[in-house]
C-alpha positions, 0 to 999 in steps of 0.5 A: 675656283678650280674648273675641272671639266666642261661637259655639254654646257655644264661646268664641274667645279669645286670653290676654293674655300672647301678643304675642310669638307669631304671631297665633292664637285659642283655642277652648273650649267653656265657659269658657277653658282653657289646654288648648284647641283653638289656631288660627293665622291666616294672612297671606292670611286663612285659618286652620290648626288648631295643635291640637284639644286640646279635642276639638271635633267635626270638623264643629263645628271645620270651621264654627268655622274658616270663621267665624274666617276670615271674621272675620280682619280683626276678629281682627287689629284686636283683636290689634293694639289688645289688645298695641298693636302696629303689625304682626302676626307671622303663622304663614304 
């Protein structure tokens, strides 16, 4: 499970068995959890909340989404390297 960033107590990561899905990250406070908030990355460098299962407060989530969008190139590179992919599948 690659951990990408730790921001204000939140861990941003993806699971190692998700290479058949469109690129996304999970966000959870503390240690990673299967019920964490899920965020899709878009081909234009933005992001979309798939669910907020870990109930991140709106103000925190907004800030985290801005950071994820700003780091989309880094996240895409980590996804490609981890899953050994030439191309990434995006949600939209």
